[in-house]
N, C-alpha and C positions, 0 to 999 in steps of 0.2 A: 393225783394227775395221772391221766391218759399220756402217755408217749410214743408211742409206733401204733405206723398204719401202713396201710398195701400200696408200692410205688408201680407205674405202669409207665410202659411206653410207647409213642405213636409215630407212626409214618407220616411222610407225606398223604393230605388228604384234602377233599374238597367240603364244603360247606355252598349249596346252591339253592337259589331264589327258584321259588315253581317255574316262573319264566325262561328262566335260563336249563331249569330240567327240561322242558320240553323243546328248545331251541339246540340242547343235546343229543337229547333221545328221540323227539317226535311229539307230534301235538296229543295231548290226551295223557303223555307217561305218566308212572306211577313208577316211583325208585319202590323196587325190590328189596326189601328187610334181607339180608344175611344173615347177622346176628347182632342180638342185639349188645349195647354198650353198657357201662356200669351207672353214667347218667341216664336217669329214668325217661324213656320217652324215646332214647335218642339210639340211633342203630347204624349199624354198619352195611352198606348195601351191595347188591352186587354189580352195579354199575359203577366202571369206572371210568375215567376221562384222563386226556394226555395231555399233560402240563409245557405248555410251549413258551421259553424266554430267548430271550437274541443270543445267547450261546448254545444252545440244545435243546434237549427236551426229555421228560418222563413221561413213559407212560405207565398204566395202571394205577393212578392216583385212586385209592378207594374215595366214593362219595358217601358222605355222615347225612342222614336223614336224618329226622324230614327237612324237609325245605325250611329256609329261614328267609327270614325280610331281607338280609344281602348276603352276597356272593362272596368268600373269601375262601383261598387256599392257605395251610398252613406246610410248614417247611420246614428243616432243617438248617443248617447253612452249607453242609457237604450238598444238601440237593439245589439250596440257592446258588453256589458252583457252579452244578452242572449247569443249571439254566441260565447262568448268567445276570443274575438278579442279586440285588442287595438289599434283603428285608431290613425291614427295624424289629424288634423285640417288642410282641405287642399283646398287651388283653384279647382276647377275641372277640370282634363289632370294632375295634380302633382302628378303624381303617383308615382314616383321613392323612393323607401324606403318604402312603404306602405303592410302591410301585404296582403294577397290570402284569399281563401275562394271557396268554391264547389259552383257551382251554376246548379242545376237542373229544366231541363225543360218538356216539354212533351215527349219530344223523345230522351234525351240524357240529357248527363253532362257535365259541364266543369270548369277543376280543376283552377283555377286561381292562380298565385304565387304571384303576386301584384292585386291593386288595390279597396281596399277597403280603403273609408276614412269617417271623418268625415265633411262636408262641414262646410266651413268658412262663417260668417253672412255675405250676400252681397246685393248688390240694384242692379237692371238693369237697366237702364236710355239710352236711347235714346242720342243726341249728344245736338239738341234744351232744352231735361230736363236737361242736365251737364249746360248747361248753366244758365238755369232757377236759377237752385240750386247752383251754383258759386262752382263747384264741378270740378275735374277732375277724369279722367280713374287711376285706383290705389288709390286713394284718400283712408284714412282711415278717418272715423265718427263717430259721436256718434249718435244715434236713441234712443229718449225718447216716450218709448210706454204709454199712459195718462190710467187712469181708477182707480178701487180700487187696484189693485195688482201694480200700477205706476212701470216699472221700465226703466232704462236706458241702452241700449244695446254700450259695444263701440268696438270698433275695426272693424267693419264694413266696408268689402271693397268695393267701388264705380267701378262698369262697366261698362264702356260706348259704345255702336255701336250705330250706326247710326239706324237699323232695329227694337232695345229692345223695349221695353213698359214697362213705367214705374213700379216697382214693387220692394220690398224687400223680400228678401227670409231667412228663420231660419228654425229649424226640428221640429218637433212637442214636443219635450222634454222644449228647450227653449220657444216657444209658449204658452203649458199649463201652464208652471211655471208663464208666465209674464199676462194669463188671455185674452191670444191673441184671437180677433177673424179673421179667415181669411178675407182678404180684409178691414180691416177696417186702419185708417188713424192712422200715425204715424209723429212724426216732427222730422227730420232734425236738430241736431245743430251742430252750426258751432265751 
């Protein structure tokens, strides 16, 4: 059975609805692809937003395209502290009971009453990868990060989709604390 996979860190970013894209960047605006991400079809955009919370703001949050059916801001706990927000750990799209924020773009702003989360650690993998690792969608696993500051992450959710490329995602807080280098190999512990 396969045991190693790449890991990558993400910084504060926003997923926007088409309506919010237009409110933030102008009527008829189309997001500008900057670079592709490992999830097929997903890309980092040249557009960024400022995220404002009750205690402070963070400028330069990357927008991730294409537009979605919901607006969501993913933050680390360090980001949340700067903003003065206490986000729950959630999977993408699970927004009930989450705090909001104000997003500011080049043409306007959006006041969200919900949508700020700290994303749970997760692994994207294709169907064949899931078979190779002997895991199923929704399963929780442990991941060992080797190195001088070796650490084991628990409660990592496996997410399976036939189109996905194998990669684990954590936020910068976790990655920096563990000495992670983007795309290094980590070990799945059964």
